[in-house]
Every structure is written in C-alpha cells, then in structure tokens.
C-alpha positions as CSV (number, residue, x, y, z in Angstrom):
1,M,-11.0,-10.7,-26.8
2,D,-13.7,-12.7,-25.3
3,L,-16.9,-11.4,-22.8
4,I,-16.9,-14.2,-20.3
5,E,-20.4,-14.9,-18.0
6,T,-22.4,-17.3,-15.9
7,G,-24.8,-18.1,-14.5
8,G,-22.8,-20.0,-11.7
9,A,-21.6,-16.2,-10.3
10,P,-23.5,-13.2,-9.8
11,A,-24.6,-11.4,-13.2
12,A,-22.5,-8.1,-13.3
13,I,-24.7,-4.5,-11.6
14,G,-22.8,-2.9,-13.7
15,P,-21.9,-2.3,-17.3
16,Y,-18.9,-4.6,-17.5
17,S,-17.6,-8.4,-17.5
18,Q,-17.9,-10.8,-15.2
19,A,-14.3,-11.4,-16.3
20,V,-12.3,-10.9,-20.1
21,A,-10.0,-13.3,-21.5
22,A,-7.0,-11.2,-24.2
23,D,-3.7,-14.2,-24.9
24,G,-4.7,-16.7,-23.1
25,L,-5.1,-14.5,-19.7
26,L,-8.6,-13.8,-17.8
27,F,-9.2,-10.7,-16.3
28,C,-12.1,-11.5,-13.4
29,S,-14.3,-8.1,-12.4
30,G,-14.1,-8.1,-8.7
31,Q,-16.5,-10.2,-7.1
32,I,-18.1,-9.0,-4.2
33,A,-21.0,-12.0,-1.9
34,L,-24.3,-11.9,-4.3
35,D,-25.6,-15.1,-4.2
36,P,-25.3,-16.0,-8.3
37,E,-29.8,-16.9,-8.0
38,T,-31.1,-14.3,-5.1
39,M,-28.6,-11.5,-5.7
40,E,-28.8,-11.0,-2.3
41,M,-25.4,-9.9,0.2
42,V,-24.4,-13.8,1.9
43,G,-22.9,-13.6,5.3
44,A,-22.4,-11.1,7.8
45,T,-19.4,-11.1,8.4
46,A,-15.6,-10.5,6.8
47,A,-15.3,-14.1,6.7
48,E,-18.3,-15.7,5.3
49,Q,-18.1,-13.1,2.5
50,A,-14.7,-14.0,1.5
51,H,-16.2,-17.9,1.8
52,Q,-18.8,-16.5,-1.5
53,V,-16.7,-14.4,-3.1
54,L,-13.8,-17.2,-4.0
55,E,-17.6,-19.3,-5.0
56,N,-18.0,-16.1,-7.0
57,L,-14.7,-15.9,-8.6
58,E,-13.7,-19.6,-9.4
59,A,-17.2,-20.2,-11.1
60,V,-16.1,-17.2,-13.4
61,L,-12.6,-18.9,-13.7
62,R,-14.0,-21.8,-14.7
63,A,-16.8,-20.3,-17.3
64,G,-13.3,-18.6,-18.4
65,G,-11.4,-22.4,-19.0
66,S,-8.7,-21.4,-16.3
67,S,-9.2,-22.2,-12.2
68,L,-8.2,-20.8,-8.5
69,K,-4.2,-22.5,-9.6
70,D,-4.6,-20.7,-12.6
71,V,-4.7,-17.4,-10.7
72,L,-1.4,-15.0,-11.2
73,K,-2.6,-12.0,-9.0
74,T,-5.0,-11.3,-7.3
75,T,-6.2,-7.6,-5.4
76,L,-8.5,-8.2,-1.8
77,Y,-10.9,-4.9,-1.1
78,L,-11.6,-5.1,2.4
79,A,-14.0,-2.3,3.6
80,D,-12.3,-2.9,7.2
81,M,-8.5,-3.9,7.3
82,G,-9.9,-5.2,10.9
83,D,-10.6,-7.6,8.9
84,F,-7.2,-8.6,7.2
85,T,-6.9,-12.1,9.3
86,A,-10.3,-13.5,9.2
87,V,-9.9,-13.5,5.6
88,N,-6.5,-14.4,4.9
89,E,-6.9,-17.5,6.2
90,V,-10.0,-18.3,4.3
91,Y,-8.4,-17.0,0.7
92,A,-5.2,-19.3,2.0
93,V,-7.4,-22.4,3.0
94,A,-9.2,-21.8,-1.3
95,F,-5.8,-21.6,-3.2
96,G,-3.6,-24.0,-0.6
97,E,-0.5,-24.3,-1.7
98,H,-0.9,-21.5,-4.6
99,R,-0.2,-18.7,-4.1
100,P,-0.9,-15.9,-6.5
101,A,0.7,-12.4,-6.1
102,R,-1.6,-10.2,-3.8
103,A,-2.4,-6.6,-2.8
104,T,-4.8,-5.5,-0.1
105,V,-6.9,-2.5,-0.4
106,A,-8.7,-0.7,2.5
107,A,-11.1,0.6,0.5
108,A,-13.6,2.9,2.4
109,G,-16.8,1.4,0.8
110,L,-17.5,-1.1,-1.3
111,P,-20.8,-1.9,-3.7
112,K,-23.8,-2.8,-1.7
113,G,-22.5,-2.4,1.5
114,A,-20.0,-5.7,0.7
115,L,-16.9,-5.8,3.5
116,V,-14.8,-8.1,1.3
117,E,-14.4,-7.8,-2.6
118,I,-11.5,-10.0,-4.9
119,D,-10.8,-9.1,-8.2
120,A,-7.7,-11.7,-10.4
121,V,-6.0,-12.1,-13.6
122,A,-5.4,-16.1,-14.2
123,R,-3.7,-17.9,-16.8
124,Q,-6.6,-19.5,-19.9
125,S,-5.5,-23.6,-18.9
126,S,-4.5,-25.4,-21.9
C-alpha cells in the first residue's frame, strides 16, 4: 500500500491521505473546491466548485499514476440536490465519453461548507 500526496491538490484537512494505491487501484479521498495553494474555497456556485473539485481530483489521480479516463467509480456528494443538473454538466464535460459507475448522495453538510465533494476509485495506468 502506498500513500499518495501531491501539492497539486489541497492537503488533507484531517487524518487521511489524498489517495491510497494498492494492487493496481487508486482510492482517492473526497475532494472539495479548495485552492491547493491558499486552501480557500473556490467558487460561489456548485458548478463553479465542481470545476475546482475535478481539477483537484485530476491532480491526485496524476500523482497516483492514473487519470480521469482510468476512473472506475465516483461518488458525488451534494449539499443541495437542486444542484444535480449543474454539477452533472460540469462532470460530463470533464469525463467526456468515459462513463464510470457513480452514485450521487445528498449530504446534510460537507467540510468547510462546500457545495460539492467527489471521491473516486481508479485503476493505475501501466
């Protein structure tokens, strides 16, 4: 098991790793819309936050030898299910034709007041 960390994504804000690699799989912790340099929230809307969340997730995936095209499963956490369509549009652009398995969950609250959080499981590229 290898712990994955990159300065291209926000540092963990708790006792966990950005990702863990094991047996060719990469288990990425949930990302919220924090700017990796300032650790401040980016974006006032769920769609704006989703852009930053996916940039953060991409950075973690790259650090772990993976990419969005290698993602097998994601979970989206939304503070408001009314944002589903807006976040889904951003998600669809980021993933293109790739369609990993996914669950979307309404969360009563997310860290630092985030509107969106996304975690992922991916295979590591060879």
